[in-house]
N, C-alpha and C positions, 0 to 999 in steps of 0.2 A: 292499449291496456284497458280492461274493464274496471272502472273505479266505482265501487258501491257508493250511492249518492250520499250516505251519512258521512263518508270520509273525504268528500271533495274539498271542503274548506280546509280541513286540517292538513291534507296532503299538500296543498299549495303553500302553506306556512312552513311545513317541514322540508319541502323541496328546496326552499330558499336557503335552508341551513345545511342540508346534506342530501343532495338530489339522488345519489345512488342508493343510500340506505332507505330513504323515503319511498323510492320506486319499488325496491324489493319488498318493503313491508306491505304496501298497498297491493302489490301483485299477489302476495300470499294470503291476503284477506279472503280470496275467492277459492282457496285450495284447502283440501282436508288432509287426509293421511291414507294414501292408496293401500298400503299394506294392512293397516288396522281396519280400514273400511271394508276390505275384501273379506277379512275374518268375520266381521259382523254380519255381512250378507250371507255367508256360508253357515253361520251358526243360527240363522234366524228361525229355522224350523224346530229347534231343540227347546226343551223345558229349561227353566233356571237350574234345576238340579243336574240336568245333563250337561248344560254349559259348564257348571262348576266342575263336574267330573272330568270333562274333556280338557278344560284348561289346566286343571290340577295334574292330569296325566302328562301332558306335554311340557308344562313349565317346571314341574318337579322331577321329571324323569327323562333325561336326554336320550335314553335308549327305547322310548315308547314305541310300540307297534303302530304302524300307520293305518291299521284297519279301523274304519269308521271315523277317522280324523280327517277334516278337510285339508287339502294340500296348502291352502292359503294360510292356515295356522302354522304348519310346519315352516313355510317360507318366512312367515312373520318372526317366529322364534329363532330360526337359523340366522336370520339377518341380525337379530339382537344379540346373538352369541358372538358376533364378530367384534372383539374389543379393538378399537382403533389404535394404530401404532403410536399415536401421540399421547395416549393415556399413560400417565406416570403413577405407578402404584406407591412410590415413595412420597410423592406429593399428596396422594390420597391419605396416607397415614398421618402426615402433617396436619391436613385438614381435620381428620378425626380427632386428634389430640386437642386442637384448638377449639373445635366445636364442643367437646365434652367439658372442657375447662370453662366455657362460656355459655353452656346450653340454656340456662334460664334467661340470659340476656338475648340470645339468638331467638328464642321462642317469643319473648316479649316484643322484639323488633319485627318478627314475622307477623304476629297478630295485629299489633298496633300500627305497623307501617306498611309492609309490603302487600299483605292480603287486602287491606283497605284500599290502597292505591290501585291494586288490580281490579277491584270491584268498582272503581270510579270510571272504568272504561266500559265498552260494549260487552266485555266478558260477563258483566253482571246480568245482561239481558237473558241469556240462556238459563242461567241459574234461577232467575226470578220466574221465568215462565215454567220451569220444571219443578221447583222445590216448594215444599212447606217451609216457610221462611225460618223459623227458629230451628226446626229439626234439620233442615238442609245446612244451616250455618254451622250447627254443632258437628254434623257429619263432616262438612268441609274442613273445619278446624282440626278435627281428630285425624282425618285422612292426611291432611297436610303435615301435622305433627308426627304421625307414625312414619310416613314416607321419608320425611327429613331426617328423623332419628335413624332409621334403617340405612339411609343413604350414607351417613357419616359414621356408622359403626364399622369397625375394621372388617373388611371382606364383604360388606353388605352389597356392594355393587358388582362383585364378580358374578359371571354367568351362573345362574342357579341360586345366588344369594337372596336373602330376604329383601334387601332394598331393590335389587334387580327385578324380582318377581312383583313387588308392590308397584314399581314404576311401570311395568308392562300392563299390569291389571288396570292402573289408572289410565293408561293410554287407550285401552279397550273400552273403558267407561266413557271416555271422551268420544270415541268413535260411535258407541251406541247412542250417546246423547245427540250426536250429529245426525244419525239415522232417524231418530225419533222426531227431532226438530224439523228436519227436511221433509218429513212425511206429514207435517201438520200445516194448518193455515195460520199459525200464530207467529211464524218466522218469515220476514220479508227478505228474500235473497237479493233482490235488486237494490234494496236500501242498505242491508247490513252485511252482505257477502255470506260466507260460509260459517255456520255455527258448529262448534268452536273451531276457528280457522287455524292454519299453521302459524299465522302471525300472532294470534292470541296465545298460543302455547309458547312462542318465542318471547312475547312480552312478559308472560308469567315467569319464564325461566330467568330473564334479565332482572325482573323485580326480586326474585327469590335468591339471587346471587349477588351481583354487583350492587344493586340498590339496597339489598338487605345489609350488606357490609357497611354502608353509610349509616343506616339506622343503628346497627350494633355499636359503631364508634360513638354515635351521639349519646347512647345509653351507658357508655363506660366500659365497653368490651376491650379486652387487651390483645386482640389479634395484631400480630406483626404484619409488615408488608408481605413477607413471604407467605404467611398463613392466610392472609386475605386472598392472595392469588391462588393459593392451593384450594381454598374453599370454592372459588369460582371454577377452577379447573375440574373439580368433581361435578359441579353443576353442568359444565360444558358436556361431559360424558353423559350425565343424566338427560340432558337435552336431546341427544341423539336417540336415547332409549325412549323418550317421550314422542319421538317422531318429527322433531325439528329438522328440516333439510340442512345438511352440513354447509351448503353454500351460503346460508344466511345466519348461521350459528355464531354467536360471540366467541372470542378465543381468550380473552383475559378480562380483568376487572374494568379496564378503561373502555373496552368495546361493549361490555355488558351495560355499562352506564350510558354509553352513547345510544345503544339499541333501545334502552328504556326511555331515554329522552326523546328520540325521534319517533318511536312507536306511540309514546304518550301524546306527542304533538299531532300525529296522524288521527288519533281517536277523536270522535266528536265530543262536545261538552257533556259533562255528567248530566244524566237525565233522572227521572223518577226511579228507574230500576237500580241505578247506581246508589241513589239515596237509601232506597229500601234495603239493599244487600249490605252496604257498608255499615248502616246502623244495626242491622241484624247481627253482624259479626261482633261489633264491639259490645252489644248487649248480651250476646251469648257467651262471651269470653269467661265471665265469672262461673258459669255452670261447668265449664271445662275443667276448672281447677277446684271444683267441689263446693263452691259457694252457691247455695240454693235458697236460703232464706231471703224473702223479698227485700227487707230493708238492707241487708248486707250486700245483696246482689246489686241493688240500685246504687249503693255507695261505690262499689267496686266498678260498676259500669261507667259511672261518672269519671272516675279516675282513669280508666282505660281510654275513654273518649278524649280526655284532656291530653294524655300522653300522645295519643294518636294525632291530635291537632298539632302538637309541637313538632312531631316527626314529619308530617306530610306538608305542613305549612298552612297558614291561615286561609289563603285563597282557595285551595282545594277543600279544606275543612268547612269553609263557609258554603261552598257549593253542595256539600254533603249534609248541611244544616246541623253540624256539630255545635253544641253549645260552647261558650267560651268562659273560662274562669280567669280571674285576675292572677291567681298564684300559679307560677310556673312549677311543673313537676320534673321535667327532664333534667335540669341542672342538679336537682337533689338526687335523683336516681343515679346520675352519672357520678356524683361525689360518693354516694353510698357504695356503688359497685367498685370504684377505685379504692376506696378505703378498705373494703373487704379484702381485696387483693393484697394490699399493704399489710394488713393485720395477719393475713394467712402466711406471709413470708416470715413474719416475726414469730408467730406461734404455729409451728407446723402441726401440732395436734389439733388445733382448731381448724386448720385448713383441711385436714383429712376428714374431719366431721362435716364440714361444709361441702366437700366433694361428695360424700356419701349421701347427704340430704339432697343435693342437687341431682344426683343420679337417680334417686328414688322418685323425685318430683318429675323428672324427665320420663320415667317409665309410666308413671301415672297419667301424665298428660297425653302420652302416645296411645294409651288405651289398647294395648296389644290384645288383651283378653276379649275385646268386643269385635275386632275386625280382622284378626290374624288368619291368614290362609283361607279367606273367602274369595271365590272367583265368580260369584253370581253378578249379573249385570241388571240394570233397571229394565223393566218390561213395559212401562207405559210412559207417555210423555209427561204426565203429571205425577209427581212422586207419591202422592197419597193414594194413587191407583195402582202403583207398582207393587209387585211382590217384593219381599225383603231382599235386599242386596247389600 
């Protein structure tokens, strides 16, 4: 097996704990996404507008004429339209209800916990190379927010649904990023493997599902055990759409957590790219929710950073150079969220108002008006040189 040198030490440690999973993770660090990569190669001669038009025709119209459309794109979409037999739509509805009931907590856990943990790995390197840091972080948060919302809205992941199309579009963005990085001299394949690899998509899926449920519980979310499993079940299906090979895909919360644990062990220690990207995320979070005045933004960023520290643990937070405050915030947030649920049961009218406010905040966070139905892809390695996408 070809082991990228950056993973050698981590692989040895992970193999002592779970040799089969560690071997599978390392093997996929050198693999991309054959179906999506073929689409990117075949679309390479088109302008951004032509790419948008072509993808829109095929993703939004199953009866599209094959004239002028690469066969690789039809193969890509036809494969994505195959819903696996194990996908349970009843469980998906359970996950939708639990997500909408806890949406503010889920998004806080996503930003302060799972995304930061993801950027503490080599996932951060491709983003740092490619992105304008603040702009890229804001785009990343908004794309993650919109994709997550659409993924858990009823029917969103059905073939042709908004969540389904957003997931495939994100998968093609990954493939285009891989193409741009592989064609540059800024990515060392011998040291880091494939950018972004199948393993990194797997690790992100595990972080955004099983690991996210741990962060939600820490913040006071009221997911039941069945709802937690349903949430991960939807992400398992999303993982297939993102291009994760089914043979390495987690199948429940426990296996998602195990995947996250072993994958994180395989990753090298956090470097400057991880520090840059993780701090960019927590400092950009206030802008996402509309806090733009510098004093207020700095205050909220300090709060987000402290919450993140408590969710991800002091060891990782120290490696990311997060400051530390004496006052703990997560216990207070957990109490406040649980008290809100209790008051809502006693005062149904107040609960309805809270539900409405939470849903409106969810729509604002997702920023549908800015990114909806765009199928353009980045055109240059460095984002500041790319056309709008």
